[in-house]
N, C-alpha and C positions, 0 to 999 in steps of 0.2 A: 723192637723197632718202633720208631716214633709213629704214632697213629696217623699224624698229619702227612707223613712222608710215605705211608703205605700205598703200594700201587693197587692192590686188590683189597676189598673190604667185604665182609659178610653181614647181611641183615636178614632177619626173619621176615619173610613175605607173607606167609599164611600158615597158621598153626594147625588147624584142622581142615586141610584142603579137600579131604575125601568126603566130607559132609556125611559121615556115617554110612557111606556106601561100601565099606570094606577098607582094606589097607592099600596104600599106593604101591603099585607094582612097576609102573613105567611112566615116563613123562616126556613131552616134546614141547618146543616153544617156537614162536615166530611172530614177529610184528606185535609185541606186547600181548600175545595170546598164548596161554598155557593150557595144554590138553593133558589130563591125567587118566591113567588106566588103573582100575582097582581090582582087588582080588575077588570081588563079587560080580564082575562082568559089567561094571558101569564105566562110562566115559564121561568125564566132567570137563567142561570147557570154560575156562576163566578168561574173560576179555578185560584186561586191566586198562585198555584204552578207553572203553566206554563204561567200565565199572559194573559189568553184569556177568552172570555165569549160567550155563545150561548143563543139564544132566541127561544122559542117554543110556537107557538100559539095553544092553546087547544080548541079554539072556532070554529074552522073550521067545517062547516056543522051543527052547532048548532044554532037554532033560539034564538033570544032575548039576553038579557044581561047575561054574564057569569062571574063568579068570582072563583078564586082558593080558595078552602076551607082550605086545608092543603097540605103541601109538606113534603116528607120524603126522606132522603138520607142515604145510608149505611155508616159505619165507614170508608170504603175505598174510598168513593166518586165516585163510578162507577155506582151504581144503584140508580134510583130515581122513587118514586111513588107520583103521584099528584091526588088530588080529586077535581073535578070541580062541582060547584052547580050553578043553575040558573033557569030561567023560563022553560027551556027545560028539567029539571030533573037533576039527578046526574050521573056522569060518573067518572071512575077511569082510569088513564093513567100510563103507564110505559115507561121510557126513559133511554137508556144506554148512558154512556159517549161518546161512539163511534158512536152513531146514530145521524142522521140529523133530524129525526122527531119521535115523540112519537107514541106508540102503545096503542090503547084502550083495556082495559080488559073487553070484552063484557059481560062475565058472571057476572060481578059485577055491571051491569047497574042498576041504581035506588038506589044503596046502597052508603051511605056516609062513607068514611073511616076516622075515627078519630085518630087511633093509629096504629103503625107498630112496630113489634118486629123482628129484624134481628138476624140471627144465626151468631154471631160474630166469633165463633170458626171455622166454616166451609165455610163461604162465600168466594167466589173468584171473580176476575174481570170478569170471563166468565160466572159465574152462581150465582144466588142468594141463591141456596139451599132452605131450608125450611124458609119461611117468614110467620108470622102470622099477619093478619089484624084484627083490632078491629073496629066494625061498630057502627054507630049511633043507631042502633036498638037492641043492646045488643048481636050481633052475633060475633063469631070468625071464620075466614076462613084461610085456608092454601093455599099458592100459591108458585109456583116456576117458574122462568123464566131463560132460557139460552140465552145468547147474540146471539149465532149463529142461533137459531131457529126463532128469530124475533117475538116470541109470547110466551105466557105463556105455560108451560108444563102441568100444571093442576091447578085447583082451587077446594078445598074441603071445605065443611062446617064442622067445628070441634065442636062447642059448641054454646049454646044459653041460655041466662039467662031467666029462667021461673018464679022463685019465685018473683023477683023484677026486671022487665025489665027496664034497664037503659042503657044509651049510655056508651060504653067503651071510656074513655078519655086518657088512657095511658097504654102502653104495654111494657114489657121488658122480654127478654128470655136469658137463659144461659144454656150451655150444659157441660156435663162432661163424659169422657170415663170411663166405668166400665167394669168388666170382662164379663158381660153378654150383653154388647152393649152400647148404648148411653142413658144417663139419661138427661131428659129435666127438666128444672126449669122455670116456667112461673109465672110472676106477672102481674095482670091486675087491673086497678082501674076504678071506676065509680065515680060520684059526692059524693057518700056516703060510698062506700065499697072498700076494698082491697082484691082481690081474689088471691089465690096461687094454682098452679097446679104443680104436679111433677109425673114422671113415667119413665119407661124404655121401649124402643122400638121406634116405629114411633109415630109421633104426633097424628095420627089418633087413635092409640092404647091407647095412654096416656089419651086422652079425652074420649075415649069410656067407660072407667071404671067409669066416672062421670055421666053416664046416670042414673044409679041406685043408685048412692051414692051422699051424700051431698058434696058440695064444701066447702073447708075450706076458710073462709074469716074473715076480721076484719072490723067491722062497727063502725064508729065514728059519734057522733051527729053533726048536722049542715050540710049544703050543700053549695057547691061551684061549679059554672058552669064550671070554667076553671081548674078542677082538673087535676093534672099532676103527672107523676111517672118518676123518673130518677134513673139510676144506676151510681155510680162512677166507672169508669174503670181504673184499674192499671195493666199494663203489660198484656193487652188483657183479663183481668179477672175482673168481677164485685166484688167489695170489700164491698160496703155498698149501701143502697138505701134510698130514701126519697120520701114521698107522700105528695103532697099539698092537704090537706083535709079541710073540713069545720071547724074542731075543732082546727087544727094546723098542724104543719109539723110532720108527723109520720115517724120516721126513725130508722134505726138499721143496724147491720152488717149482712153480708151474709156468711154463711158457707155451701158450697155445698158438704162438706164431712160429714155433720151431719146426724144422723139417729135417731133423737128424734121422736118417734111415738106418734101420738095423738089418742085419743080413737076412732075416726072415721076412722083411718087407714091411713090418709094422713101424709106425712113426712114434717116436718117444717124445713126450712133452714134459718130462721131468728133468730138472737140472739141480745142481748143487745138493746132491743127495747126501744124507748123513744118518747115523744111527746113534741114538742116545741109549747107552747101556744102563740097565737098571742098577748096576753096581754103584754108579755115581750118585744114586739117591740115598744110599745108606752106607754109613761109615762103620767098619768093624763088625758088621753083623750081616746075616744073610739077606740078600736083596729080596724085597717084596715087590711083586708085580701089582701095578695099579688095577683096581677093579673097574675104573672108568676114567675118562679124561676128556678135556676140552682144549681147544686151540684158540689163542688170541694172536694179535699181530706179532708179538715178540716172545710170547711165553706159552708154556704148556701148564695146564691145571690138572694135576694128577691126584686122583682119589686113592689114598693109601692109608689103610688102618684107621678109618674113620676121620682122616684129616685130608685136607687138600694142600699138596705141596706145589708151590709155584716155581717152575724151573724156567730160567731164561733159555730161549731156544738157541741163541748164538753162543753164549758162554757155557751153557749146560750146567749152570750153577743154580742151587736152590736160593731164591731170594726171600721167600716168605712161606709161612705155614698158616693155613686158615683153620680155625676151630669153629664148631657149630654148637649152638645152644639147643640141644635136643631134650625132649621130654624123657622121663624115666622109662616109659613104655617103649620108646624107640631106641634106647641105648643098646638094647640087646642085639638088635638087627644092624644098627648103625646107619650111616649114609648109604643109600642104595646106588645112586648114580649121579652123573652130571649131564647137563645139556646146555646148549647155547642158543641165543636168539641173535642171529647175524644181522637182522634188520635193525634191532634196537641196540645192539652192541652190549648185551648183557649175558651173564651166565647164571645158571640155576643149579642148585643141589637139592636133593629131596631124600627124605627117609619115608617110612611107612605112613607117617601122619602129616608131616610139615614140608613146606617149600621154603628154601633159603635163596636169597638173591645175592649174587657175587658181582659187585660193581667194579669197574676199572677206572682208576684215577690217573690219567696221563702216563700210561705205561712206557711211552717212548722217551721220557724226559732224561733218563740216564743212559740211553742206548749209545750215545756218542762215546761214552767211556768204555762200554763193552766192546764196541768196534775198534776203539783205539787200542785196547789191551791186546787184541788179536791182530793189530796192525792193518786193519782194513780201513785205510784212511779215507777213501772215497765215501764209504758208508758212514763213517764217523762224521764227516763234514755234512753229509746229507741230513743227519739227525741232530745237528747242533741247533740250538735255539737262539743263541746270541753271539756277539763277536768275541766275548771272552772265552766261550767254549771253542769257537773256531781257532782262536789264538793258541789255545793249548794243543790242538791237533797240529797246527802248523809248526809249533815249537818242537814237538816230538819228531815231525818229519824233517825239520831243518837240522836238529841236533844229530839225527841219524845220518843224514847226508853229509854233514860237516865231519862227523867222526870217520866216515868212509872216504873222506877227502874228495867228495863230489861237491866242490865249492860253488860252482855255478848253479847247481840244483839247489843247494842249501840257500844261496842268495835269493832265489825265487821264493822259497818258503819264508825266509826271514822277512822279506819285504811285505808279506801279508799280515804280519803281526802288528797289532796296534797297542796292546796294553801290557801283556805279560813280560815284555822285554823292551827296554828303551832303545831309541835310535842310536845313541852313543855306544851302548854296550855291543850292539850288533856290528857297527862299523869297526870298533876296536878289535873284534874277533878276526875280521878279515885283514886289518892292518897288521895285527900280531903275527899272522902267518904269511904276510907279504903277498896276499892275493889281490892285486890291483884289478884284474879282470873281474873277479867275483864281486869286488867292492863296487865296480862300475855297474855290474848287472844288478846288484842290490839297489843301488840308487835309482836306476832306470825303472825297476819294478816298483819301487817305493813311489816314484812319481805317478805311475799308473794308478796306484791305490789311493792317492791323496785327492781330497775334494777341492773344488775351486776356491773355497773359503780360506784354505791354508796358503795364502799367497806368499807370505814371507818364507815359509818352509820350502815351497815349490821353487822359489827363486834361488835360495841357497843351495838346494840339492842340484838344481839344473846347472848352476855355475860350477859346483864341484865336479859334476859329471863331465862338463865341458873340459875342465883341466885334465881329468883322467883320460879323456879321449885324446887330447893333444899330446899328453905324455906317452900314451901307447903308440901313437903315430910316429913320434920322434924316435922312440926306442926301436921300432921296426925299421925305420929308415937308416938308423945307425948300423943295424945288423946287415942290411942289404940296400945299397944305393939304387939298385935297378928295380926295386919292388914296385914302384909306381908304373913302370912300363908293362908289367905283367898283370893283366886283368884278373887272373886267377889267384893272385897272391893275397895273403892275409892283410897286408897293408892297404891294398886297393879296397878290399871288403870293409875294413874299419873306416876308411875315409868315406866310403859310400854310406855306411851306417851313421857316421858322424854328421854328414850333411842332412840325412833324414831326421836326425835328432835336432839339429839346429832349426830345421823347418817346422818340426812339431812344437818346439819350445820357444819360438821367436817372440811370442807375446809375453812370456814369463821371464826370460833372460834380461838382465840389465844391459842395456845397449852399450854404454861406455865401458863397463867392466869386461864384457865379452869381447869387445873390439881390442881392448888392451891385451887381453889374454892371447887372442889370435895373433896380434902383432908381435907380442913378446916371444911367441913360439915360432915366428917366421912363417906362419901359414897364410900366405897372401891370397891364394886361391879361395880358401875358406873364408877369409876376411871379406873378400869381394862378394862371395856367395851370401854371407850373413848380411852384408850391407844391402844387397838387393832384396833380401827378405824383409829387412827393416825399412825398405824404401829410402835408403840413403844412396840415392842414385848418383850423386855427385862423386862419391868415392868410387863407385863402379865405373862410371864413364872415364874418370881420370885414370884409373888403372888400365882400361882398355886402350886409351890414347897412348899411354906410356909404352904399352906393348905393341903399338902400331896396328891394332885391330880396330880400324875405323868402323867396319861393318857391324861388329858386335856392339860398339858404343852407340851407333845409330839405332840399332834394334832396341837397346835400352831406352834411348830417348823417345822412341816411337810409342812406348807404353802410355796408355791413357793417364796413369797415375803420376807420371813424371811431370813436374812443373815446367811450363814452357820457357821460363827464364833460364832454366838450365841449358836448354838447347841454344839460346842466344849466347850464353856464356862460353860454351865450347865450340861454337860455330867457327871461329878463326882457326883453331887447331885442327878441326875435322876437315875443313875445306882444303887446308894445305896438305893434310895427310892423304885424303882421297876425295878429290873434287867431284868426280862423277857420282860416286855413291852418296856423297853428302847432298848434292843438288837433287839427285833422284829422291832422296828421303824428304827434302824440303817440299818437293813438288807433290808429294802424296798428302800433304797437309794444307788445309785451307785457312787455318787459324793463325798462321804466322804473319808477323808484321815486317815487311821487307825493310822498313827504315831501321829496325834494330839489327838487321843482318848486314847493313852497309859496311861496318868495320871489317867483317869477315870478307865480304866481297871486294872491298878496296885492297885488302891484304893480298888476296888472290890476283887481282888485276894488276898490281904493281910488279908481279913476278913475270919474267919473260916467258913467252909461249911460242911454240912452233907455228909456222904459217898455216899448216893444214889441221892444226889442233882445234877441236871445238872449244869455244870459249864458254865454260860452264856458267859463269855469272851472267853473260848475255842470254844464255838459254833460260836461266831461271827468271831473269827480269822480263824477258819476252813472255814467259808463262804468266807472270803476275799481271803484266799490262794487258795482254790480249785475252787470256783465258779467265783470269780472276777479276779483270776490270779494276785493277788497283788504281787509286787516284792519288796516291802519295807523291807529292812533288819531288821528294828526295829520290825515290825509285826512278821516276821519269828522268830526272836530271842525270843520275848515274848512268842509266842506259844510253842517254844521248851522248854523254861524254865518252862512253866506250865505243859507240858507233863512230864518233868523230875521229877517234884515234886509229880507225881501220883504214887501210889503203883504199879500199873500194867504198865510195860514198853513196852507193845505191841504197844500202840499208838505212843510212842516215836520212836520205831524202824521203824514203818510204815512211820512216817514223815521223818526220816533220809533217808529212802530208796527211797522216791519220788524224781523224777527228774523234778523239777518245770520249769526249763528253756529249756526242751527238744524241745519245739515248736519253739524256736528262733534259727536262724542260728548263729553259733559261740557264742551262749549265754551260761551263766553258768548253771550248773546242779542244783545249789541250791543258795539261797539268804541269808541264815543266816551266821553268822560269825563262822567258824569251830573252831577257837581257843577258842572263848567264849563257844561254845557248848561243847568242850572237857573239859574245866575247870569245867563247870557246871555238866557234867555227872560224872566226877571224884569226885566232891564234893558230889553228890547225890548217888555215888556208883552204877551208871548204866554202868556196865562193858561191856556188849554186845554193848551198844551204843558207848562206848569209842572205842571198837575194830573197829566198823564200821567207826567212824570218823578218826581213825588212817589210816585205809585203804583208805578212801576217800582223805586223805591228802598225800597219797603215802608213808606213814611211815609204810611200810609193816613189817619191823622187829619188831617195837614196837607193831603193831597190832597182830602179831603172838605170841609174847612173852606174851601179856596180854591175848590173847585167850587161850593160854595153861593153864593159871590159872583158866579159866572159864570152857572151854569145848574143849578137843583135836579135836573133830570133827569140831568145829568152826575154830580152828587153821589151820587144813588141808584145809578147804574151803578158808580161807584167803590166804594161801600159793599158792593155785591153781589159784588165781585171776591174779597173775603176769604171763604175757605171752610174753612180748616183751624183757625181760631181763632174759636170761637163767641162768646166773650165780646167780642172785639174787633169782630166783625161786628155784634153787638147794640149795642155802644157807638156804632159809626158810624151805624147806623140811627137811634139815639136822637138823634144830632146832626142828622140830616136831619129827623127828626120835630119836634124843637124848632124848627128853622128854619121848617118848614112851618107849625107852629102859630102861631109868632110873626109870620110874614109874612102870614098870612091876614087879609084885611080884608072886612068885611061883617057881616051879621046873625050873632048868636051861634049860633043853631041851624044856620045854613048852615056856619059854621066847624067846628062839631062834626061835621057830616056829612062834610065834607072830611077831617077828621082820622080819622074812622072808615074812610073809603075808603082813606086812606094805610095804615092798619093791614093792610088786605087785601093791599096790594102787598108787604108784608114776608113773606108766606107763613107767617104764624103766629109769626114770630120775636119780634115785639113784641105785648104784650097791652095791654088798655085801662088796666090799672093802671100800665104803664110810661110812658104819656104823660099820665096825669092830672096829675102835678105841673107839667106845662107850661101847664096851663090856669089861669086866674085863680081866686082863692079864691071869688068870688061866683058861679061857674058853677053852675047847678042840676043836681042828679043826675038829674032826669028826662030830661035831654038825653042821658045815657049809659046809660039803662036797658037798651036793647037790647044794647049792647056788653058791659055788665057781665053780663047774663044769659048771653050767649054764652060769656063767659070762664068763668063758674061751671060751665056744662055741660061745658066742656073739662076743667076740673079734676076733676069727678065721673067722667068717662070714664077719666082717668089713674089715679084711686084704684082703680076697678074692675079695671083692667088689672094694677095692682100686686098686688092680692089674688089674681088668677089665677096670677101668676108665683110667689107665695109657696106656694100650694097645690101647684103642680107641683114645687117644690123639696122640699117635705115628702114627697111620694110618691116622689121619686127617692131620698131618704135611706133610706126604708123598703126599697126594692128592693135597695139596696146591702147593708143589714144581712142581708137574706134570702140574698143570694148568698154572703156571707162564711160564714154558718152552713152552707150547702150545701157549700161548699168543704171544710170540715172532714170531711164524710162521704164524700168521693170516694175510690175504691179501684180497684185493678187485680188481676186474677186471674192467678196464676203457677202454671204446671203444675209438678208435682213434678220432672220431668226437664228443666226449662228450663235451658239452658246460658248461661254468660257469653259475650257476643259477642267477648271478647278472649282469655281463657284457656281457653275451651271447657269449663270445669268447671261442675258443677251449681250453680245459684244458691242452692238451699235446703240443700245439704249442707255440713256443717261439717267442716273438716279441720284438723289440727294445724299444717299449713303456713301457714294464714292467721293473721296477727296482727290485732289490732284496728286498724283504720285510724285514723290520727291525726285527732282532732277529731270523731269520730263516736261515738255511743252504740250499743252492741250491742243488737240486738233478740232477746232470748233467746239461744240458742246459735248464731244465724246471724250471718254477717258483714254489714255494711251493703251495700246495693245500690241501683241505680237502675233504674226501669222507665219506658219511654217509650211514648207512645200508639201508636206504630207497631208495638209488640210486642217490640222489642229490649230486652234486659236486660243489665246489666253490674254486676260487683262495683265498689264505690266505688273501691277501690284500683286495679283494672284500668282503669276509666274515666279516673281522674286520670292514670295513666301513659300511656294511649293519646293523650289530648288533649294532654298536655304534649309528647309526641314529635312529634305531627303539626302542631301549631299553630306560629305564629312565635315567635321568641325572646323578644320582649317579653311576649307573653301567657303563655308558659311560666313566665317569672320571676314574673309576677303571681300565677299559681296556686300556685307553690311558696311564695311569700311568705305567701299566705293560709293555707296548711297550717301553716307555721311559727308564725304568730300563734295559730291554733287549738290547737296543741300547748301553747303557753305558757298558754293559758286553759283547759287540760284539766280543772282543778279546778272549773270552772263547771258549772252544771246542764246535762246533755245532753238532747238532744231525745228526747222520748218519742213514738215513732212510733205507739204503740198508743192513746194518749190523744187525745181530741178537743181542739179548740182553742176556748177560751172567749174572751169579749170582753176580759178583762183581758190575755190574751196578745197581743192586737192592739195594745193601747196601751202595754204594758210589754215592751220587747224588750231582752234582755241583750246585752252586747258579743259573747259567743260565738255567739249566734244570728244577730247581724248579720253576723259574719264568715262563718258557715256559709251564710247566704243569698247573700252575695257569691260564695262558692265554688260554690254551686249554679248561680248565674247564669253563672259562668265556664265550667263544665264540662258542665252539663246543660241549657243553654238550648235545645238542639236535639240530636237523635240524631246521634252522630258518623258513623253509617253512612248516614243519610238526608239530612243537612243540608249546609250549605256546606262543611264540613270535607272531606267525601268528594268534593264537586265540585272543590274546589281541587286535590286529589291527582291529578286527571286530567292536569294539565299537568306533573307531576313526572316525571323520568326513572325508568326501572325500577331503574337502578343509581345510587345517590347518590354524590357525590364522596368522601364519607368511607368508602365501601365499595370504593374502587378497589383497595386493598391486598388485600382479601379475594378480589376477582375475579382478581387476578394470581396468587394462590396456587392457583387452580384451572386455570391454563394448563398444557397438556401440552407439555413441552419434550423434544425428542428427545435421547437420550443416545447419542453416537457409540460410546462404549466398550461399551455393552450391545447394540448392533445386531448382528443376525446375518443372514446371507444364507441364505434357505431356497430350496432348489431344488425346484421342483414337477415332478412327472413329467408328460410330455406324452403 
């Protein structure tokens, strides 16, 4: 066999491992730690993890020759138990990895330990927890040792074989946590039997129940002195076991969750049991029993005649034979035994001098073939490493199913193959046998196994599967026309499955091709279904309309994904098909434009309707206008036209009187076209509506004239609406009056009384003289005597009122003249030492520094000045300068411009502040005085210290932007050249 392909390989690990302490008699391993027992009573501990070794002499204080019978080490490599035999009897020792010398277990004196079962789930470096010892006399003992105590915590006797006392040669233990505590599973072997124990609680309680009950065991014929029991550990949990018995290797799986009860009450946790007969290991010769063995995940390592034969546990075939490079001294004895290190995943063989390491190289790489040969396809797939291996498993399954004519099952397996068989070859197989259903199944399963990147292949296969579905449906319908009516029929099931397929593959199927296929096979229902999946809603709606199913069509159009233009397109057909449902559907949406629905509404409105029938278009337009506040003139005009055609004009009048735009600022009161409305109402002879429209268009004369033809009361109401134009209002009332006078019939005196009563309704707007021309010339004045007298009295009252108003005006003019005269005599008292509010100089002191202010006349030797009611006084020049500086730029330019104009007019007559003002000066104002008055208003309308000018200065900063340079000049800048250091005395 190729060395590179070998699963197991042997390497010499240590040539003289006993270090001269005798010959190796036994060995155990765990976690890269190997413990040897020698013929001279020494225990040698090799720790390959840290690279050191320790030697322990167990013969100290014991007479005669001593030999190590068995050594045991836990999976973590921390705890070790050794059994010593010799002329002085038997003793058992415990040694910890941290101890320098072993401790004797005195309670076990005289007993030979053949087997040890460690509690792998709970053992720690500091404590062994529960450990079971199997003795040479058929007894089981429990022991626990803590490293810190330097001695055993307890030793208890658990069980003893009474029916067939034999030595225990192998022990294994497993635990599992359950809701009620810890469940223990124990297997123990003797040369002829395999015992199993299980229970919940402590070990003592578990074995106590076997005092009065039989123990479950398996007995095989033959006897082997070196019987062994091994568990294969994977992820700290036992997976399967093997027992080296006299009849063969008894092995099976371990299921610690099983609860299969036996008649005797014991629970069995072994499954898939098998026996490997020794005869399969030797061909044509007498079978040799192994002297030792070990268990890997898939193989047994059997030590036979100084060789290790590797046997596959599943196929029971020898796959390899391992040879050992022994020294000449060791050849005579040969390989003594095998042991395994479950933690490190290694195996060891040893002779009397050397240790050999057996390494595993991917032992599961060919297991898929082994399982495939025995037709365990699930296990074969579980052990496949790549798709090519899986393909071979699927191919075998598919060929087997195809050969047994299970075509649908074969199709499922063929669909999983990617490499070993082409797509074309597989499809031809099914076509060749005429299995369309299996071919369809294959295509569907193939689709499930393809990746998204295989777009072209997915589309082609989906299209092919579509055609196969359609063919199947048609063939079923040809066989039975009533198949669609039966929901339990195969045809109904296939159609349901086909629709699910279309839904799943809608994104990969070519739309045009698929629709052509559906159409060519006459599957209209499926065509509509696919169109809805592809959002081809026009096809769907058109189909429902043709079928007369308006409600279904409206449900489609209500979907958010449906474009709104489609609703406008089908609106005429739908409203004629089912007006109520259509309008109800429209009213659920707020995004519709009624203008685009006008063709549909017009089509409906042109059809005859019963008198008691609800006009659905009017209902929808009212909803738009009143609820949605639609402002489209088209909608308003259409609603108005529909109202006008009704026999009862009350709805029309209510509509015309509504002010739809009253909520908008500066918005129109209505949105319909009044000229169109007028033409329509005239055509339909809706006179009251025409009167309202005339009035709304401010055509009051026409409104009143038409109202007089309908109802005089209506005419009077229209005439009374005019409020802002008194002449027009009077004219309208005169039209009404003329109509009233002309239309009255009866006695002359009675007609006059009615005319006089009409005058009272005008609230004094019309007088008797206004309506007299409407009466005939031969009417007697006596009939109007009372009305004429009343009118004359009203005129007399108006004359008296005008006289009173003229007197009041005369008195007012006299008062104004008196006020003007008093104004000329107004004065203010200025103290001699009064100062100017700006320059702080005295107001009444004349200095040479003051020049005559431009545009002002000097009052004696003093400069012009202003005095305000608040008491502040300013020189005219100072006030002008202050106001110009503090006011805004435009006002300042205005003041300077007035000063300039006054200078140019300096030759004009100056104001004489000492003279009084006569009446002529009021009426005759010179240009200079006008400019001076404007200047006074600009600078002296209010005191600059008490008025708005001072208030506005509050918001100004203390330092203005133009003063920034002046502020900078005041900054104190340190001069390094002039700095001096002054030392102050302390």
